[in-house]
N, C-alpha and C positions, 0 to 999 in steps of 0.2 A: 645897489651896494658896491662898496669899494674894497680893494685889497691894498696891503702895503707890501712892497718888495724891498728887501735889504740886500745889498751887494757888499759883503764884508771883505775888504782887501787889507793887505799889510800896511798900506799908507792911509787909505781913507775908508770910511763907512759911508756908502752912498745909499740913499733910500728914496722911494717915491710912492705916491698914492696912484693907483691905476684903476680905471673903470673896468667893466666886464669884458671889454674888447682889447684890453691890454694897453690902452692909451694912457700915458702918464699925465695926470692933471696937475701934479705939483711934485717937485723933488728938491732935495737938499743933501748936503754931506757934512761930515765932521771928520777931523783927523782920528785915525785909529789909535795912535799912541800905543803901538803893539808891545812896547817894553813895560807897560803898566800891568798891575794885577788884572786877571781876567774879569773879576767882579766889577771893576771900574769900567771896563770896556762894555760889558753887558748892560750896565746902568746907562751908559751913553746911548746904546742902541735903543733901549726902551724909551729914554727921554726924547730921542730923535723921532720916534714914531708919534709921540704925543705932540711934539713941536710941529711936525708936518700937518697934522690935523688942525692944530690951532691956526697956523699961518695960511692954510688953504681954506679955512672956514668949513671944514668937513667934520661933522660930529663923530667923535671917536666910536660911538655906538653903531655907526653905519659901516665900520670896518668889519668885513666878513672874516678875514684871516690875515695872518702875517706870514710871509715866506722869507727865508733867509738863504742866500747862496754863499757858499764858502769855498775857498781853494783847498784841495786835499780830498781825503777819503771820508765818506759819510755813510752811516746806516740810516737812510731816510725813514724807514718804517719805524725804527726805534727812536728816532730823533737824536741820535748820538753822532758827534763828530769824532771820527776814528783818529785822524791826524790832520794837522794844518801846518804848513811851512810858515814860519815867521810870525805866527799868531798863537798865543798860549791857550788854545782851546781844545787841544787833543784830549780825548777821553771824557768829555763832558756831554751831558744830555741837554743841549741848548733848547730843545723844544719845551721841556718841562720848566726849565729855569726862566726862560723868556716869557712863557705863557703866564706864569705866576705874577710877573711884573706888568703884564698887560691885561689885567682883569680876567684872566682865564681864556683869552681869545686863542683859537687854534693857531699853532705855529708849525709850519712845514719847512723841511730842510732839504737842500739839494747841493750837489757839487756845482761850482760856478760855471764850468764848461757845459755841463748838462743843462743848467738853467738857460744858458745862452742858446742852446739848440732848441729848447722848448719855446723860447721867445720868438725865434725865427719861424718855427712851425705854427705858432698860434697867431702872431701879429706881424711877422716880418716877411722876408723873402720867400718863405715857403708857406705863407698863410693859407690855411685850409687843408694842408697836407696831413694825412693821418700817420704817414711813415716818412721820416726824414733823417738824414745823417749830416752832421756838421763837423768840419775841422777848422781850427784856428791856427794860422801860420804866424807864429811870433818867435819868441826865444826858443820855444819848443813847439810841439804840435799838441794842442788840446783837442778835445772832441766831445761829442754828445750824440746819442741815438734816441730817436723818438719812434716808438712803435705803438700803433693804435692810439695816437694822441697823447701818450704818456712817456715819461722818461724811462729808459731801460737802464737798470743799475746792476743787473746780475744777482747772483745768490748772496753776495757779500757786500754789495754797495760799491764795488770797485770796478765795475765794467766800463767800457768805452774809453780805455786808454789807447786811443787810435794811433798814437804816435809810436807805439811800442810793439809792432810786429816787424819781423826782419825782412828787409827788402834787398839787402846785399849781404849774403852769408860771409861772416868773417870780416865785415867792413869796419867802418869808423866806430870807435868805442862810443857808447851812449851812456848818459848819466844814470840810466836805470841798471847798468851792469852788463847789458848785452852788447853785442857788436852788430852794426849794420841796420839799426832800427830806422823806420820811416822818418822819425824825428830828425835824425842826423843827416838826412838827405833831402827832406822836403820843407824844413822850417826856414824862417828868415835867417837864423843863425847859420844854417847850412849854406844858404845862398851867399852870405857874407864870406864864409870860409872858401867857397868855390871862387868867388871874385878875387880874394887875396891870392889864392893859388895861381890864378891866371895872370894876375899882375906880376907875381914873382917870375913866372915863365916869360912874360913880355920883357921884364927887366933883364933877364939873363940872355934873351935872344936879341934884344935891341928893337923889338917890334913896338911901334908907337900905338898907344891906345888912349882914347878919351877918358877911360876909367882912372887913369893916373892923374887927371886934373882935379879930381874931387878932393876937397879938403877933409871930408869925413867919410869913412867907409861904412856904408849901410846897405840895406836891401834894395834901395832905389838906384844905386850907382850903375849896376849892370843893365837894368831895364832902360834907364835914360840913355846910356851910351848905345845900346842896341837899337833903340828907335832912331838914333842919329846915324846909323849905318856902320857902327864900329865892329870890325871882324872879331876881335878878341871878346868883346861883350856878347856877341852872338854865340860864341862857343860856350860861354858861361851859362847863358840863358837856355840854350839847347840842352845842355847837360842837366840843369836844374829842372826844367820843365819835363824832361824825360822821366826823371825820378818821381816828380810830383804826380804826373799823369799815371804812372804805373801804380803808385800807392792808392790814388783815388779810384782807379779802375778795379783794383783788388777789393776795396771796400764796397764799391757798387756791386761787384759780382757776389759778395757775401750777403748783402742786405737788399739789393734791388729796391731802394727807396723811391718814392715818388720824386723827391727833390734831394739833391746833394748840395750843401751850402758851404761856401768857402768864406771864412772870416779871418781876422787878424791883420797885422800890418801889411803883408804881401797882397792881401785882397784889395788894397788901395789902387792897384793897377787895373782893377775893374774889368771892363770889356776887353782890354788888351790882353789880360791874363786869360780870360775865358777863350778868346780866339786862338791863343796858342795851345791851350789844353785840350779843347774839344776834339780835334782830329785824332790825337793820340789816345784819349780816353775812349772814343768811339771804336777805335781799332782793337782795343783790348776788352771791350765790354762783351761779356758772354751773351747778353740779350740784345746785341746790336741789330738783329733782324726781327726783334719782337715788335708788336704793335704798340705796346706801352714801354716807353723809355724813360730813364731817369733824367730829370732836368738838372743841369748844372748852373748854379746861380751864385751871386755875390751877396753876402750878408748885408742887411740894411738897418738893423737895430743899433749898431755901433756900441758906444760905451753904455747905453741903457739896457743892453741885453740881459745883464745879470739881474737888474731890478725887475724888468718885465717878466722874465722867466721865473724868478722867485715868487712874484706876486700871483702868477697864473698856475703855479704848481698845484697838484691835487694829491 
């Protein structure tokens, strides 16, 4: 039997047919057209499911379930989308609506970051782990928690906002309304801000730095200059890694998962990032002397994580 996973984004609707091991056998996408009426978007989702089966030559009757991952808050048990940024789906029961359009097939709902964590635990970097925590380092910090092989959503479906615990009391304002959140110190956006601040200091002091030669300021600039031996870049990375390691260690101390997964744009630094993080995380891990330790790994499912996690949701 197969499942269909749908990753609903503000720009594209990506979907794939997966086997029982989470391998994608066929996938496709269509533009979301988020400014359209929600009914049209839902019709496109249903049509995409049938198109996948037709093009993959997989009988629609062999589809066991359809899972959908969405950005924002969800009540997975009720099948209701509580809110979605940039997509007009807030307050609807997507499970019941979509199931009716798909001949009554079971439809399961998940937050997209939670689905990505499940994908990594079931088929990716943490395959086989019953307990795993994942963070994604991008514009903000997304996250997901898997406990006993299932997504943990809390009592209201809004758990696992892992970027929004305070790591610096009274620190940089966060979009959530608090100050000093992990997100504003550990995200790719935070790294870019720290890079710009160091560039400004170098400009004022007259210190030369390779970071000034970059045409576009992004999260790779400081890492690339650091590898080349740049002193200013080292200050940026040391500061950033210090905050990132502290946040990761705090999450490990709370959950003590088998595996802690890092995804998102910054994770493209792969082993270099892990080598910088591990000594600092180990030093702050409450269970550093325990026989069982949390493994720190880089996510491997990439852009398919939402599809795989949605398809494997239960």
